[in-house]
C-alpha positions in Angstrom: 34.7 -6.0 0.8 36.5 -9.3 0.7 34.8 -12.7 1.0 37.5 -14.0 3.3 36.8 -11.1 5.8 33.1 -11.6 5.5 33.6 -15.3 6.4 35.7 -14.4 9.4 33.0 -12.0 10.7 30.3 -14.6 10.2 32.5 -17.3 11.9 33.0 -15.0 14.9 29.3 -14.2 15.1 28.5 -17.9 15.0 30.9 -18.8 17.8 29.9 -15.9 20.1 26.4 -15.0 18.9 24.7 -14.6 22.3 27.6 -12.4 23.6 27.9 -10.3 20.5 24.1 -10.0 20.1 23.8 -8.3 23.5 26.7 -6.0 22.7 25.0 -5.0 19.5 21.8 -4.3 21.4 23.8 -2.1 23.9 25.6 -0.3 21.0 22.4 0.3 19.0 19.5 1.0 21.3 17.0 1.4 18.5 17.5 -2.2 17.4 15.5 -5.1 18.9 16.4 -8.8 19.2 14.1 -9.8 16.3 16.0 -7.3 14.0 19.2 -9.3 14.8 17.8 -12.8 15.0 16.1 -12.7 11.6 18.8 -11.1 9.5 19.6 -13.5 6.7 23.4 -12.8 6.7 25.9 -10.2 7.9 25.0 -7.8 5.1 21.3 -8.0 6.0 22.3 -7.5 9.6 24.2 -4.4 8.8 21.3 -3.0 6.7 18.8 -3.7 9.4 20.8 -1.9 12.0 21.6 1.0 9.7 17.9 1.4 8.8 16.8 1.4 12.5 19.6 3.6 13.8 19.9 6.0 10.8 23.7 5.4 10.8 25.5 4.7 7.6 26.1 1.1 6.7 29.9 1.7 6.8 29.6 3.0 10.4 27.6 -0.1 11.4 30.1 -2.4 9.6 32.9 -0.8 11.5 31.2 -1.2 14.8 30.4 -4.9 14.1 34.0 -5.5 13.1 35.2 -4.0 16.3 32.7 -6.1 18.3 33.9 -9.4 16.7 37.6 -8.4 16.4 37.8 -8.9 12.6 39.1 -6.4 10.0 37.3 -5.8 6.7 33.7 -5.2 5.6 31.1 -7.8 6.6 29.0 -9.3 3.8 27.8 -12.9 3.3 25.7 -14.9 0.8 22.0 -15.2 1.3 20.9 -17.9 3.8 18.7 -18.7 6.7 17.6 -16.0 9.2 20.7 -14.9 10.9 19.8 -15.9 14.5 18.6 -19.3 13.5 21.6 -20.0 11.3 23.9 -19.0 14.2 22.3 -21.3 16.8 23.6 -24.6 17.9 22.0 -27.7 16.3 18.4 -27.9 17.5 18.5 -24.5 19.0 16.5 -21.6 17.5 18.0 -18.3 18.7 15.2 -16.5 16.9 12.6 -18.1 19.2 14.6 -17.0 22.2 14.7 -13.4 20.8 10.9 -13.2 20.5 10.4 -14.6 24.0 12.8 -12.1 25.5 10.9 -9.1 24.2 
């Protein structure tokens, strides 16, 4: 798992979070918006999806890479909750996720 590829995945998720989030929800029906919005990073996102769906982390990584169009395995350093970190300045995607449930 290369850091450069992880950064590419995270960058694509940041740019297209709303679109990709709903694709993830379609792909993995067992996952809810709060699982996605509160993941701290791409690695945490993968783990949360894998735990809920009982798929392997590698399978989830592969599906996420396909959704964002980046090769390599997604990982990232620890940080803010994923949905909040990916929002526009002043926007908290995590709040929207809770309201949408």
